[in-house]
N, C-alpha and C positions, 0 to 999 in steps of 0.2 A: 551568319558568322559562327564558326566552330569554337565553342567555349571549352571544349574538353582539354585544352592546353592552358586554360586560365588558372589563376592561383587565388587562394583565399587565406585569411589569417584566423587563427584560433577557432577552427570549426568544431562544432559539437552536435551530436545527434541524441535527442532525448526521447525516450519512450514513456508515454503516459498510458498506462494500462489499468483497466478497471474490472474487478472480479467480484461476484456476489459472495458476501460473507454469510448472510442469512436471507431466507426468502419468506414470502407472505404466508406460505402454508405452515411453516413452523419457525417462529422467530425466537424460540427458546434456546436453540443450539445452532452452531454453524452448519452450513451445507457440507455434504460429504467431502468435496474436494476444495474446501475453503482455503487451504494453504498452497494451492496450485501455483500462484505467482511466485512465492518464495522458493518453492522447489524448482521452478523454471529458472530462477536466477542462479541457483546452485548449479544447475545443468549448464548454463551459459558460462559460469565461472570456470567450471571444469574444462569446457571446450576451448576457452580463450586463455586458460592458464592464469586466472585471477584468483589467488587464494582467498581473499576476503569475500568474494562472491561464492566461491565453491564451498566455503565453510560458514556461509550465512546461517545464522540461527533463525529458528521459527519463533517469531515474537508472540508474546501474550498480548491480548487486546488492551490491557492496561498500559503496556509499554507504548503501543501505538497512540492511544489517547493522550498520553503525556508528551507525544511528539518529541522523541529523542533526537530528531534532526538527521542530517545527512551523514552517511558513512562513506568516506573517501577510499578509493582503491587504485591500484596500479597493476597493469599486466606485466608479468615477468618476461614473457617473450612476445614479440610482435614483429611487424614489418621492419625491414632494415632502415635505420636512421629515423624511425618514427617511435615516439613515446606515447603509448596509449594509457590514458588514465580516466578517471571519472568518479561519479558518486551515485549513491542510491538513497532514496528516501521512501519510507513506507508509511502509509496513512490509513486510518479507518474513518471513513466518511459515512456515518449512519450505518446502513446495511451493506456497505461496499468497501472492499479493500482497494486502495489506490497505490500504484507503483510509479515512482519517478526514477527511471534508470537512465543515466547519462553517460555516454562515451565521448571523450574529447581528445583532440590533439593540441597540446599547449605550445604550438609552434606558430611563429609569425609568418610562415610561408609554406603552404602546402598546395601541391598540384591537385586539380580536381580528380584525376583518375585514382589517386591514392586514398580518396575518401571511402573507398569500398571497405577499408579496414574498420570503419566505424560500424559497419553492419556486415561483419564477416559471415559468409555463407548464409546471408539473409536471416540471421538468427533473431533479429528484432521485428521481423514481419509478423502480422497477425496469424498467418498460417502456422507459425512456429510457436508463438506465445500462447495462443488459444485462450485468451482471457474471456470470461463469460460475457461481459458487457462490451468488449471490444477495446480499441486503443487508438491513439493518435501519435504519430511520429513528427517531431519538430526539429528541423535542421536549421541551425543558426551559425552564420559565418560572415566574415567581413571580406568583400571582394577587394583585390589589390590593384585593380585597374578600373578605368572608366568603362561602365557598362552602358552601351547604347541600346541594347535589347535586353531588358531585365527579365522578360518572360522567357526568352531563349536561354538566358543564363540559368534561370530556375529549372528549365527543362533539362539542361545539362547536369545540374546537381542531382536531380531525381534519377537520371540514368546511371550516374556514377555510384549512387548509394544502393542500387539494386542490381543483382546479377542480370546479365542480358537475357538468359532463358526465362527467369522469373518476371522480368519487366515485360517481355512479350506476352506472357500468360495473363498478367494482371490487367492489361488494357487500361492503363491509367490515363487520365486527362485532367488538364487544368480547368477547374470549374469556377473558381473565383479568385479575385485578387484585390488587394487593398493596401492600407497603410496602418502600421501598428508601431506606436512609439517613434513616429517619424521615419520609419524604414519600411521599404516595400516588402509585402508578404504575399505568397501565392499558395493557393489551396488545391491539392490534387486528390482524386478519389477514383475508385473503380466501380462505385455504386453497387457493390455486392449486397444482397439482402442480409446474409448472415454476418453478424459482428465479427465472427472468427475468420471471415474471409474478406472483410472489407479492409482496403488499404487506404487509410486517411493520412496524408502527409502535408505538412506545412513547411514551405521553404521561406525562411525569414532572412533577408539580406541586411546585414548590419551596416548601414551607410550613414549613421548619424550618432554623434556622441551621446545624445539623450537616450538612444536605444541602449547603448552600452551601460549607461549609468542606471537605467530603470529596469532593464530586462530581468534582473535576478533579485530585485527587491521583494520583501515580503508583501508589500501592498499590491504588487502586481502578480506575484507568484500564486498566492492562494485563490484569488478570484479566477485566475486562468485555469487552474487545475479543477476547481469546483465547476466552472463552466463546461470544461471538457467532460467531466463526470456526468453532468446533466445531459450533454449531447449523446454520450454513449448509452445512457439509460433510455433515451428517446429512441435511438436506433434499435436497441435491443427489444424494447416493447413493441415497436413497429414490426420487427421480424417475427416475434412471437405471435402477434395478432394475425399475420399472414399465415402462419402455421395453423392457428386455430381455425381460420377461415377455410383452409383446404381440408382440414380434418372434419369440419362441419359439413362440407360439401360431400365428403365420402359417406358420412352417416346419412345425409339426405338422399344420396343416390340409392342407399339400401332401402330407404323408405319408398322411393319411387318404384323400385322393383316390387315391393310388397303391394303397392297400389295397383300396378299393372297386373300383377298376379291375382289380386283380389277381384278385378273386373273380369278376368278370364276364367274364374272358378265357378261362374254362375251355371255353367252346363255340367259341372261335375256332380257326382252323387252326393247325397247329404252326408253319408258316412265319410267320404273322402274329404269334403270341406271341413267337417267337424274335426277330423284328425289333424289336418293341416293348420286350422285356425287355433287349435289348442297349442300347437307348437309355436305359433306366432305370439301367443300370449306370454310365452317365456322369452322370446327373442326381442320383441318390439320395445318393452320397457327398458331393456339395457341399451338399445340404440337411442331411444328417446333421452335417457339419462346422459349419455355421452354428448348428444346434440345440445342439450341444455347446458352442460358443463362448458362446451365450446363457446356458447353465447355469453355465459357468465364471464369467462376468461377474456373474451373480446371487450366486455365492459370494463374489466379491471385494467387491461392494457391501455384502453382509452384514457382511463383516469390517471394511470401512470404517466402517460405522455403529457396530459394537461398539467399535472402537478410539476413535472420537470420543465415544461415550457415556462411556467411562472418563475421557477427558480433560475432557469437559464437567463431570463430577462433581468432578474435582480443582479446576478453576477456580471452580466453584460453592462448594466448601468454603472457598476463599480469600475469596470475597465474603461468605460467611456469617460469617467471623471478624471482618469489618469492620462487619457489620450484625447484631449479636447480637439486637437487639430487633425486627427486621423480619420481616415475613411474605413469604417468598420462594417461596411456593407457585407463583407464576406462572412462575418459572424451573425449579423442580424438577418441575413437571407435564410439562414437555417431555421429561424423561428417561423418565417413565412412558409417554408417547406413543410414543417411539422404541423402547422395549423391548417394550411390550405390543401395539403396532400395527405398526410398521415391520418389526421383526425377525420377528414372528410371521407377517406377510404374506409375507415372503420364504420363510420355512420352509414355509408352505402352498404357495406357488408351486413350490418345489423338489420337494415331495412329490407334487404334481400332474404336474409335467413330467418328473421323472427316469425313470419307467417308459417314457416315450416313447423313450429311448435304446435300450433293449433291443428295442423294437418295430422301430426302424430297423435294428438289427443282424439281427433275425430275418427281416425282409422281404428285406434285402440277401442274406443267406445262402440263402434260399429261391430267389430269382431266380438267383443264381449257380449253385445246384444244378441248376435247370431248364435254364439255358443250357448248362451243362457237359454234361448228359445229351443235350440236343438236338445239341450240337456233336459229341459222340462218335458219335451216330447218323449225322450228316452225314459225319463223317470216315470211318466204317466203310463207308458207302454209296459214298463217293468211292473208297476203297481197292478195294472190290469191283468198281466200274466200271473202275478202272485195271487191275486184275488180269484182268478179263474181256477187256478190249480187248487187253491184253498177250498173253493166250493166243491170241486171234484173229490178231493181227498176227504173233506168233511162229510159229504153225502155218502161216499163209499164206506167211510168208517161207521156211520150210523147203520147202514144196511148190513154191513159185516157183523156188527154187534148183534143185531136182531136175529140174523140167520144163524150165527154161532150159538146163541142162546137156545133157539128152537132145535137145532141139530143135537145139542147136548141132551135135551129131553127125549128126543127120539132114540138116541143111542142107549140111554138108560132103560127105556122100555124094551128095546130089542134084547138087551142083556138079561132081562128078567124071563124071557121066553126060552125054555129049554126044549130043544127038539133035535132029532138026528140031523147029521150033515147030509144035505142033498147036493150031489155033484152038479146038477143042473143049476140049482140056486147059487152055488159057489161061483160059477162062471157068468151067471146072468143077473146077479144081484145089483141093485142100484149103486150109483157112485157113492164113495165114502163121504160122510158128512163134512170132513175137513176140506176135501178137494172141492166139494160143491160150494162150501162157504167161500173159499178162495176165489173161485170162478165168479160167483155172484158179486163179491166185493170189487173185483177188477171191473166187471161190467158196469156196476153202479158208479164207480169212480169215473169211468169214461163218459157215462151218461150225464152225470152232474157237471163234469168239466165242460161238456158240449153245451149244457144249459147255461153255465156261467159265461162261456165265450159268446153265445148268442145274445145274452143280456148285455155284455160289454159292447158288442157291436151296435146294438140298438141305441145305447147311450152316445 
């Protein structure tokens, strides 16, 4: 049956968005874009011509903690014969900003195709809101005719709330259904990994007076928003864990390249290996540090998921007490997904990646050992060279000193002899004592250097 011509009464679309206010790394001050949700509300207000949203103030945290309540608003211009109104509520839940932004048509009869005005230009989708932790859209309306196929009716509602082009891109599917406050509810999702791309929609058909009476009470409202907050945190932590895993795999692949290169370097010269290994000693510690950081973050994301699973169960129990006769399988099934899939996936990732830490350490120790051995050889060779040269120059200096002293005595004796200059003696006289001393010194240095080298070779 085609429900696109069906009608509903008092439809409303509520955005529950969750954005990090502080993170684990630095909980002393807000994150850089902490006010993103409020700025996004201002942007939507300007787009839809809603003055109270456009001029929405950026609240202090004390104001949010005091829970000032809902701010009602009205759009100045909208579709013909339709009056768009709504309300906004802003909360600070521990380290998270929570936004409740509702658009409604306070009319007793609205055709389904006109519901697009509740999400004009897809302004409430996650791809536009971009909340850090993600979001959930809840559509609540009363069908005005008997619905034989409630699932088909819910499908029609989803199609009317999203533009056709966006709907085809999202690939949404109905994953769960149940009963909440005695009215049927259907859960749609596109299973995107990133919270900012995931489209989570609940279509809640108001078919019971109890639903009308209890849906907006404080007893139900706060457990629901807390439960959705826990859900978003679990989805976010799971997404970040997958990012950590892929980053760790990239670092591990760098290590594998080093290991393969290490095995292929055995035929290279000692000088080439020494040069490359010295470079590795600068590179590998940085890779190893990033790898260890990824493993640490995986553990933190696992702990985050486990903590929020416990909190999720607490809020779910509160909702169950209000909905004794309801089928809440669509809510409790998420706990099973988080425990059986998300946690187990991280355990598997850790089991796969943890041995890589020891491989990093072993490779680093092996390289350090090789470099130290090669450095010792080089130091020993340098010391031998210095000792050999020292022996040579030392021996040469001694001989030079003796010869110089002897030459000085000879020169003095020659100066004492006074005789005429003989041309023959002028050109055939012995080498000057200075040059003779220099020659003997060089020869002695080379001789003692050779002696030192031969001695070192024998050692």
